[in-house]
N, C-alpha and C positions, 0 to 999 in steps of 0.2 A: 479757516478761511481758504477757498480753493483758488481764488484769483484776484487780480488787481486791475482797476480801471487804467491806471497810469501805464502806458506803453504795453499793456497786456502782461505785466510782470505777474508771474505766478509763484507766490512764496512757498507753495507746497513743494516745489523743485529745489528749494534752497537746503544745503546741508544744516544739520543742527549746530555744527561748529563751522566757522568760516563764513558766516552770513555777510560780513562786511565785504569780503573779497567777491562773493557771489553777487551782491548788489552793485559794487564797483564795476565789475565786468559787464554786467547787463547794461548799465548806464553808458559805459564806454562803447559797447557795441551799438547802442542806439544813436550815439553821436557819430560813429564811423559810418553807419548806413544812412544817415540823414533823416532818421525817425525824430531825432532832436536837432533842430537847425540853430545856427548862430544867431544869438539874441533872444532865444526862446526862454521864458521864465520857468525855473524849476519849482516844484511844489515845496512848500515850507517843510522843514525837516520833521516837525511834529506831525503834520498832515500825512506826510508819506509813511512815516513810522506807523501811524494809526492804521492806515490803509493796508499795509503789509503785515501788521501784528508784529512788527520788529520793535526793538528798543529804540528810542530816539538817538542814543549814542552810536548805533549801527549806521544810521543814516548820516548823521553829523560826520562820522569818519569817512564814509564813502564820499561824501561831498568834498571833504578836506583832501582826500587823495587826488580826486580829479581836478581840484583847484591847484594842487601842487603841480600836476601835469600840464596846467595852463588850458585845460578844457572847460573848466567852469569859472566863473568870476562873480564877485559881489556886485549887485545892482546899485546904482546911486541912490535910489529910493528905498533900499533895503532888500533883503532876500538874496537869492542866488540865481544866475542865469547862464546860459551857455555862452562861452567866450566868442567874441566876434572875430574868429579866425577861420579860415577855410578848413573843413574837416575832409579827411581822406574818404573817398567813395568806397563802398563795399564792391568787391569784385563781381558779386552777383547782381548788383544793381543795374538798371537799364541806363543807357547813355542818353543824355539830353539830345534833342534834335539837332543842335549845333555841332555835336561832335561826330566824327566819322564812326561808322558802325563797326568798329574793330573789336575783336574778341579778346579779352584779357584772360590769361590762365589764372586759376586758383593755384598758387604756388605752395605746395607742401614739400618742396625738395630741399629746403635749407634749414639748418639748425640755428635759426635766428631767434632773438627774443621778441616779446611784444613791443614793437617800436612805438606803437600808439601810446604806450605807458611811459615814454621818456619824460622824465621830471622837468618840464619846461620851466615852470615857475622857479623851481629850486636852482636850475641852472642859471637862469636870468639873474636871481639874486646874487649867485656866486660871482657872475660875470660883473655885476654892478659893484660888488664889494672889491673885486680885483681891480677894476678901473679907478674906483675912488681912492684906493690906497697905494696903487702902484707908483713906485719912485721913478725918477728919471733913469736911473740905472736899469731898472726892470723893463722899462720901455725901449731900451737900447738893444743892441744885438744880444741874442740869447747865448747862454753857455751851451755849446753843442752837445754836452752830456745831458742837458735838461735843466730846467729851472730848480734851484736848490730847495725851494719850498715844496715843490712836488715830490722830488726825490726823497726828502725827509718824511713826507706824509706816506708815500709808497712803502718805503722801508719799514715803518712802524706797522702799516696795515698788513703787509705781506708777512710780516713775522707773526702777527697774531692770528691771521686768517688762513695762512698756507704753511707756516712753519719755515719760511725762508730766512736764511741767515745772511744779512747784508746790511752794511752801513749805507747811509745816503750817498757816500762818496763812491759806492760800488754800483749804484743803479745808473743805467743809461736809458734815457727816455728815446722811444723810437716812433716811427710812424706805423703803429700796429705791429702785428706778428710778421706781416709781409715786409715791412721795413727792417725788422730785426733779422730775418732770414737773409735779406738782400745784403745787408751790412755784414753779417756773419760770414756769409759765403765768400766775400771778397778777402776778409782777414784769414780765413782758413786756407785759401789758396796761397797766401804768403807763407804759410807753414807747411807747404807741400801736401795739403789735404785737398785733392781736387775731385773726389767723389764722395758720396754720402749714401749710407744705407737708409732705407725708409721702410715703415710698417706696410704690409700688404695683407688686407685692404688698408688703405690710408687716405688721408685727405687729399683730393685731387688738386686743390689750389696750391697747397704746400709743395706738391710734387712738381707742379709747372714752375713755381719760383726757384726752387733749387735746380731744376733742370736748365733754367736759363742761365744761371751763373757758374754751374759746375760741369765738369766734363762727362759725368756719368752718375747714375743712381742704381742702387742695388736692392731690389725688393726683397723683403724677408717676411716670411709668413708669420701670422698672428694666430694663436690658438687660445684655449680657455684660460691660459695663465698670462697671456699677453704675447709680446715679441719672443720669438724662439732664438734665444741668445746662441745656442749651439750652431744654428744655421747662420746667424750673423758672423760667427768666428770664421766661417768658410768663405765669406765674401772678399776678404782682404781690405775691407773699408777701415778707416780710422775715425769716422764720425757717423752718427746715427740720429735720426730724428724719431722721437717717441712721444706718445701721449699716455703717460703711465697712470695718471689719476682717472682717466676716463677715455679709453682708447676709441679714436674715431676711425670707422663708424660703428664697430661692433659693441662698444660700451664696456669691454672687458677691463678690469683693473690689473695692472701688472703685479704679479704675486710677489711676496717678500723674497722668495728664493731667486726669482728672476731678476729682481732689483740688485741683489747682491751680485749675482752673475754678471749683470751688465756693467757694474762699476768695476769688477775684476777684469772684464774684457777691456774696458777703456784704459785701465792701468797697464795692462799686458801689451797693448798695441800703441800706447802713448797717444791716445786719441780722446775724443770728447763725446759725451752724451748731450744731445739737445732736447731739453725737456719743454715741450709745448703744453702749458698749463691752461688750455684754451677755454674751457667752461667748467672749471673745478668748482665754482661757487654753488652749482646746482647739484645737490645730493638730496635724495628724498627718503632714503631709508635709514640714514645714519649720518654722522658727522662726515663732512668731506675728507676724502683721503689726502693725507699730507703730501706736499711736494717732496721730490727727491733731493733737491739742491742742497739742503743742509747736510745730507750724509756724505756728500763728496764734493765740496765746493770747488776743488781744484780740477775736477773732471766734468762737472755737470753744468751746462749753459742753460739757465732758466729764462724762457721767454713767455710773454703773455700779453693780454690787453684787456680793455673794458668793452670790446665790441658786443660781448654777450650779456652785459649788465646795463650799459648806457645805449650806445649806438655805434655802428661801424663808421658812420660819418664823421665822428670825432678824430679818426685816424690817430689814436693815441694808445701807445703800448710801452713796453719796457723790456730790457734784457739785463741779466746779472751774469757776468762771464767770470771765468777763473782769472786770478790776478795777472798772469802772464799775457793774457789777451787784452786786458782792460784798456790800457793806454792806446793800443793800436786801433781798437774799436772806436774810441773817442775821436782820434785823429781822422779815421775814415768817415765818421759821421760829419765832422767839420768839413772835410773836403768834399763831401757829397752835397750838402745844402745848408751848412751852418747850424743845423739843429732844427727842432720844432718850434712853432710860434709860441711866444711866451704867455700871452693873455689866456688862451685855453688852458695852458698848464696851470696857471694861477687859479683859474676857476676850478679845475678839478681838484687842486690841493685843498681849496676852501670846501668843496663837496665832501672829501674825505674827512677833514679836520672837524667839520660841523656835525658829522653823523648822517648827512643826507644821503650818502652813498649806501650806508649800511641800511638805512630805512628803505630805500629803493630795492635793494637786494632782498630783503625780507618780504616785501610786497610781491616781488616777482616770483619767489620761490613758490609762495601759496598759489598764485595764478597759474604758473607753469605746471605745478603738480596737478591741479584740477584738469588741465588740458591733456596732460599725460594720461591721466586716468580715463579721460573721455575717449582718447585715441586707442588706448588698449582695449576698452570696452567695445568700441566699434570694430576693431580687428577680430576680436573673438566672436563677434556677431556675424560679420560678413566674410571673414576669411577663416572659418573653423578649420582647425587642424594645422594651421600655419604657426610656427613658432615665433614668439616675440622676444627680442634681445635688446639689451641696453636700456631697460626701463628704470633702473634705479638712480640714474642721474642724467644730467644734460638737457638738451633741448630737442632731441631726435630719438628715434628708436629704429630698429631694423626688423623687418618682417622677412622671415625665412620662407622661400617658395619651394615646391617640389622640384627635385633635381632635373626633371626633364624639360622644365619651362625655361623660356629665354626672357629674363627680366628686362633686357633693353627693348625687346619688341612690346612687352606689356606697357613699359614707360611711354613708348611711342604712341600706342593705342590710347593711353590715358591722356597724352597731350592733345590728341585729335578729339578728345571729349572735353577739353578745358581743364585738365588737371596736370599740373607739372610735378613729376616725383622722380627721384633719382634711382636708377637701377644700381644694385650693389656692384655690379660688374664694372661700373665706370670708376670705381675706386680700386680696382685690382689690376695688377700686371700679371700675376700668377693665376692658374686655373683655380676655381673655387665655386661654392654653392651659389645659386642665384638668390636674389632678395631684392627688397625695396627699402630705401632709406626715407623715412617719413619725419619731416620736421613739424612739431606741433606748437611751438611757442607763439607764433603770431596769431593763431586762429582760435575763435570761440568753438565751443563744443559742438554746436550744431553744424558749423562749417566743416569741421573734421569729420563728423559722422556722414555728411553728404559726400565729401571726397573719398572716404575709405569704402563706402557703399559702391561707388563706381569702380574702385579697384576690385573689390570682391566679385562684382559681376564679370569684369574682364578675365580675372583668373579662373573663374568657374566656367567660362566658355572657351578656354584654351584647349586645343586638341590634345 
């Protein structure tokens, strides 16, 4: 069968394995672009399965996933329809006459997940259960360290998924990684640590947050083994922020020898390693690399969030600090804002305990891997000869450019053509090779192909 009448779906393009993910993504794209409108009736699962020559179970599971996300809903008279909620418009879609004719950029500049896949229905169920069971005490002022229910769920989940060694009493819930870094910077100052070393290249956002709170930052070069610990030793810093499981933006994994050297450095200067475990859940070639925290819990500060699994809008993260910093971190959190809101914490605890979070992560891994593969294929097609780095994990990759090119100029030209992409130089303080950082998580394969085709044309026409 070479084609399908429904939405023009072409089953010949579906992989032999992963058809459920393929169908789910195609239907989600149709919802996002308006090809399927709120209230529209979906084909019966058996009818669509026959049309595509798929098993009925494949269609049933695709419908179930979209229902979990709140995008499909059961009709009163039977069957399934598009949920009556506003759907995001495709960035390439035309604006209705009532809207100003402003041009939106196709943003491939961030390593974000597919936020259209947020598990709306599962989150709503978790919130309802939290509201139905919350005690008067739970509805009062929250523990500044975080709801005990969430800390218990996080401690167990981090132990089995990341190898982190911490009891619930050692987990501190924060307002994302940004909240953790802001809190930590204030506590480090009280221990006479007023500067911090950072990876170069490294995350621009983290650099801005640390630069706001501390007196100075020391960029340290990253090579094929990760952070150059010998160069770190020459900075005089007593704290360093690293992304050891998946360095941002290069994608390098900190080597075992460098990990040992980093811990020895921290012991030698009586300092701390801040481990940003920002997107460690996504690994496509093997099991995720374990976190460093358990190897030196008295020296390593572990921070992370669920921004890459659920959504940044939840503003929910955590930190696990050495025992001598713990009480001061909790007091500073209390003095800052009394802690995070309780009800979202209870809902997230429910998501973890029920297995909904794990199911969401499994689904996203498959979807993001497919999009990673599409991005790599497009780069090889439109940017031949350019090296591609960081493809084994995460939600972004780096395209290395010829050394004579100006990546910032290319990014500016791309923006003029409606494509937002990050130049690698924006993440550097030290000199380095040019490149482009491409985030593929939010975008279907066809959209990635179109954006990278533009980049290829721009690179090819550079003097």
